[in-house]
C-alpha positions in Angstrom: 118.8 110.3 86.6 119.6 108.4 83.4 116.9 108.2 80.8 115.3 104.8 80.6 115.6 103.2 77.2 112.3 102.2 75.6 111.9 98.5 75.6 109.1 95.9 75.6 110.4 94.3 78.8 110.1 97.6 80.9 113.3 96.2 82.6 116.1 98.3 81.1 117.9 100.8 83.2 120.3 101.5 80.4 120.7 100.2 76.9 124.2 99.1 76.0 126.1 97.5 73.2 129.3 96.0 74.6 130.9 93.9 71.9 132.5 90.6 72.7 136.2 90.7 73.6 137.0 87.6 71.6 135.3 84.6 70.1 134.1 81.7 72.3 131.3 79.3 73.2 128.8 82.2 73.7 129.2 83.6 70.2 126.0 85.2 68.9 124.4 85.4 72.3 123.1 88.6 73.9 123.0 89.2 77.7 121.9 91.8 80.2 123.4 92.6 83.6 121.5 93.1 86.8 122.1 96.5 88.2 124.0 95.4 91.3 126.9 94.2 89.1 129.5 96.6 87.8 130.0 97.7 84.2 132.9 100.0 83.7 132.0 103.6 83.2 128.3 103.1 84.1 126.9 103.8 87.5 125.5 100.9 89.5 122.2 101.7 91.2 121.7 98.6 93.4 118.0 99.3 92.7 118.2 102.6 94.5 118.7 106.0 92.8 120.2 107.3 96.1 122.9 104.7 96.0 123.6 105.3 92.4 124.0 109.1 92.9 126.2 108.7 95.9 128.8 106.4 94.3 131.1 106.9 91.3 131.0 104.8 88.2 133.4 101.8 88.4 136.6 101.8 86.4 136.3 98.1 85.7 133.7 95.5 84.8 132.8 92.9 87.4 135.0 89.9 86.6 132.0 87.8 85.8 131.0 90.3 83.1 134.5 90.0 81.5 134.2 86.3 81.5 131.1 86.5 79.4 132.4 89.1 77.0 135.6 87.0 76.8 133.5 84.0 75.8 131.9 85.7 72.8 128.7 87.2 74.3 127.5 90.7 73.7 126.1 92.8 76.5 122.9 94.8 75.5 121.9 96.4 78.8 121.8 97.0 82.5 118.5 95.9 84.0 116.3 96.7 87.0 117.0 95.2 90.3 114.6 95.4 93.3 115.6 98.0 95.8 118.9 96.9 97.4 118.0 93.5 96.0 115.9 93.0 99.1 112.7 91.6 97.6 111.2 88.5 95.8 108.3 90.1 94.0 109.9 92.4 91.4 107.8 95.5 92.0 110.1 98.5 92.2 109.0 101.8 93.8 111.8 103.6 91.9 111.9 101.9 88.5 108.5 100.3 88.1 107.5 96.7 87.6 109.3 95.0 84.7 107.1 92.9 82.4 106.6 89.2 83.0 106.9 88.0 79.4 104.9 84.7 80.1 102.2 86.3 82.4 102.1 90.0 81.7 99.4 90.8 84.3 101.6 89.2 87.1 104.8 90.2 88.9 108.1 88.9 87.4 109.6 88.0 90.8 112.7 89.6 92.3 115.1 90.7 93.0 116.4 89.9 89.5 113.2 91.3 88.0 114.7 93.2 85.1 116.9 90.1 84.3 113.8 87.9 84.0 111.9 90.5 82.0 114.7 91.1 79.6 115.0 87.4 78.8 111.3 86.4 78.9 110.5 89.3 76.5 113.2 88.4 74.0 115.6 91.3 74.7 118.4 88.9 75.6 119.3 85.2 75.5 120.4 85.3 79.1 121.0 87.6 82.0 123.8 87.8 84.6 122.2 88.2 88.1 122.4 87.3 91.7 120.6 85.1 94.3 120.6 85.0 98.1 117.0 84.2 99.2 115.7 83.2 95.8 116.4 86.2 93.5 117.3 84.0 90.5 115.1 81.0 91.2 111.9 82.9 92.0 111.9 85.0 88.7 112.9 81.8 86.8 109.8 80.0 88.2 107.4 82.9 87.7 108.5 83.9 84.2 109.0 80.4 82.8 112.8 80.6 82.4 115.8 78.4 83.1 117.8 79.6 86.1 120.7 78.5 88.1 122.0 79.5 91.5 125.5 77.9 91.8 127.3 76.7 94.9 128.3 79.6 97.1 131.4 81.4 95.8 131.9 79.2 92.8 131.7 82.3 90.6 133.7 85.5 91.3 131.8 88.2 93.1 134.5 90.9 92.5 132.6 93.9 91.2 129.2 92.7 92.6 127.8 95.1 95.2 127.8 93.8 98.8 124.6 92.1 100.1 124.8 88.9 102.2 128.2 87.4 101.8 127.5 84.1 103.4 124.5 83.4 101.1 124.6 85.5 98.0 125.8 84.1 94.6 126.2 85.1 91.0 124.2 83.1 88.5 122.2 83.1 85.3 118.6 83.3 83.9 118.3 81.9 80.4 115.6 81.3 77.7 116.8 77.8 76.9 118.4 74.9 78.7 121.4 74.8 76.4 122.1 78.5 76.8 122.0 78.1 80.6 124.3 75.1 80.5 126.9 76.7 78.3 126.9 80.0 80.1 127.2 78.5 83.5 130.1 76.3 82.4 131.9 79.5 81.2 131.3 81.1 84.6 132.3 78.0 86.6 135.5 77.6 84.6 134.6 73.9 84.3 137.6 71.6 84.0 136.0 68.3 85.1 136.1 65.6 82.5 134.4 62.7 84.4 131.6 62.8 86.9 129.2 60.4 88.6 126.1 59.4 86.7 122.7 60.3 88.1 121.1 57.3 89.9 118.8 58.7 92.6 116.3 61.5 92.8 114.6 62.4 96.0 111.4 64.6 96.3 111.6 67.0 99.2 108.1 66.3 100.6 108.2 69.3 103.0 108.5 71.7 100.1 105.7 69.9 98.2 103.4 70.2 101.2 103.8 74.0 101.2 102.7 74.2 97.6 99.2 75.2 96.5 97.0 72.2 95.5 97.2 73.1 91.8 101.0 73.3 91.9 101.1 69.9 93.7 99.0 68.4 91.0 101.2 69.6 88.2 104.3 68.6 90.1 103.1 65.0 90.4 102.3 65.0 86.7 105.7 66.3 85.8 107.3 63.6 87.9 105.2 60.8 86.3 106.5 62.0 82.9 110.1 62.1 84.1 109.8 58.6 85.6 108.3 57.3 82.4 111.0 58.9 80.2 114.0 58.1 82.4 113.2 55.0 84.4 114.6 56.7 87.5 112.4 56.5 90.6 111.6 59.6 92.5 111.7 58.8 96.3 109.9 61.0 98.8 112.0 62.2 101.7 111.4 64.5 104.7 113.7 67.3 105.7 114.0 65.6 109.1 115.4 62.5 107.4 118.0 64.6 105.5 119.3 66.4 108.6 118.9 63.3 110.9 116.9 65.0 113.6 113.3 66.0 114.3 113.2 69.3 112.5 110.7 71.0 110.2 111.9 72.7 107.1 110.4 76.1 108.1 111.7 76.1 111.7 115.2 74.9 111.0 115.8 76.4 107.6 113.9 79.6 107.1 114.4 80.9 110.6 118.1 80.2 110.7 118.9 81.6 107.3 116.7 84.6 107.7 118.6 85.7 110.9 121.9 85.3 109.1 120.7 87.3 106.1 119.3 90.1 108.3 122.5 90.4 110.3 124.7 90.6 107.2 122.3 93.1 105.6 122.6 95.3 108.6 126.4 95.3 108.3 126.6 95.8 104.5 123.7 98.0 103.3 122.2 98.9 106.7 125.3 100.9 107.8 125.1 103.0 104.6 121.3 103.6 105.0 121.7 104.7 108.6 124.4 107.1 107.7 122.9 108.6 104.6 119.1 108.3 105.3 118.2 108.1 101.6 114.7 108.1 100.2 113.3 104.5 100.4 110.4 102.9 98.6 107.3 102.2 100.6 107.6 98.4 100.5 111.4 98.3 101.2 110.9 100.8 104.0 108.5 98.4 105.7 110.9 95.5 105.3 113.8 97.6 106.5 111.9 98.5 109.7 112.3 94.8 110.6 116.0 95.0 109.9 116.3 98.0 112.2 114.6 96.2 115.0 116.6 93.0 114.6 118.4 91.8 117.7 121.8 90.5 116.4 122.9 89.0 119.7 119.6 87.1 120.2 120.0 85.6 116.8 123.5 84.2 117.3 122.2 80.7 118.1 120.2 80.7 114.8 123.2 81.9 112.9 125.3 79.1 114.3 122.6 76.7 113.3 123.2 77.6 109.7 126.6 75.9 109.8 125.2 72.8 111.4 122.5 72.6 108.8 125.1 73.0 106.1 127.1 70.1 107.5 124.0 67.9 107.9 122.4 68.5 104.5 125.7 68.1 102.6 126.5 64.9 104.5 123.3 63.5 103.1 124.1 64.0 99.4 125.8 61.1 97.6 127.8 61.9 94.4 125.0 60.4 92.2 122.0 62.0 94.0 119.8 65.1 93.4 116.7 66.4 95.2 113.7 68.0 93.5 110.7 70.1 94.4 108.6 73.0 93.0 110.8 76.1 92.8 108.0 78.2 94.1 104.9 76.9 95.9 102.7 79.4 94.2 102.2 81.0 90.8 103.1 84.7 90.3 100.8 87.1 92.2 99.0 89.6 90.1 100.7 93.0 89.8 99.6 95.4 92.6 98.1 92.6 94.7 100.8 92.5 97.3 99.3 95.5 99.0 98.5 94.1 102.4 100.6 92.4 105.1 98.5 89.3 104.7 99.0 89.1 101.0 102.8 89.7 101.4 103.1 87.0 104.0 101.0 84.5 102.0 103.5 84.8 99.1 106.8 85.3 101.0 106.6 82.9 103.9 106.1 79.6 101.9 108.3 80.8 99.1 111.3 81.7 101.3 110.9 78.4 103.3 111.4 76.5 100.0 114.3 78.7 98.6 116.1 78.6 102.0 116.9 74.9 101.6 119.6 75.6 99.0 120.6 78.9 100.6 121.4 77.5 104.0 123.4 74.6 102.6 125.1 76.6 99.8 123.8 74.2 97.2 123.7 74.5 93.4 120.0 74.6 92.2 118.6 74.7 88.7 115.0 75.8 88.1 113.5 74.3 84.9 110.3 75.7 83.3 108.5 72.3 83.2 105.1 73.1 84.7 102.1 75.4 83.9 99.5 76.1 86.5 96.3 78.2 85.6 98.1 79.4 82.5 101.2 80.6 84.6 104.6 79.0 84.6 106.1 77.3 87.7 109.6 75.9 87.9 110.7 72.5 88.9 113.9 72.7 90.9 116.8 70.2 90.9 119.5 70.4 93.6 122.8 68.7 94.1 125.4 68.7 96.9 127.7 71.7 97.5 130.3 72.2 94.8 128.7 69.5 92.6 127.6 72.1 90.1 128.9 70.3 87.0 127.2 67.1 88.1 123.9 69.0 88.5 124.3 70.5 85.0 125.0 67.1 83.5 122.1 65.5 85.4 119.6 68.2 84.2 120.9 67.9 80.6 120.1 64.2 80.7 116.5 64.7 81.8 113.8 65.2 79.1 112.4 68.7 78.9 
């Protein structure tokens, strides 16, 4: 097992110093790489020592890593990922809990826990990571960072270990809005010169209703400031109005997406686990028990519903429109507090209901660190239509923060 480098973030798996391949827009910036993304000559753990030990080191970087090195950035390390990236809390049985730089007594969020820790503790300016059920957005919210999950498959996933192909994306966590903006444009290979101007912002009321009272209060205050500074009205809207049928966010979104994610996880990681029977962490083992019992055939209707939801949600978006809501409905739980099923469900169910909105519709989403609740950061998310990533970046850049 490789020796962990000493660092204030507690998130490093391996300290590196990969020089830029050439000059570019990311000159002078340092980045880390989540340990489910390949770096040539260094084993990839996928958050699991057993996976790392069973697989050879890659011969090539993931393409997205080369894009960053080729744009002038320097890679300073590989960082902890939750086990098989199948978690949103950031507490790893195998690698420990990386430090939440903005709330050290609380979890950093996962599965990009080491990414969030490395940036929030000043080890890096940004981190390259992945998101399926919220693995960029949740750590961004809980650690007070800028984070973006792009439209599905906008960024190359060559060299990124398999997870949930219909949902998972490569994205970025950053310490500043300008760093997120520049880095994402490099990865997106942006070539668009003219885009629609932002004219309408909707508030997803279903997501706001799921938030704790203190989060709701801060959200409303944040909206009042944005309205005052921009003159743009924020219009409340229900999920049922977006999809055009009587349908709750939780029933139609979370249930449909969760079944698709579970079926794909069985086919990617599950096959390997069943064949090799590796040591599993306690929390992951409990979650994987549900994967093992999952009835793929019974879930086919829900999986088909994902495509219908994708069509309905994206038909709603106009070129000049974004939707906003709290990135997470809660502040970060205290470390070690997710030790009962009740505590786990209290955090996971509302959080995944909110993050599933962009997941099921393959939407680009930016989490901005614009709220503080009880001394803890909470993100404010902005979402645009599928493949309108550059429009979303432009819109967020125009908003005061």
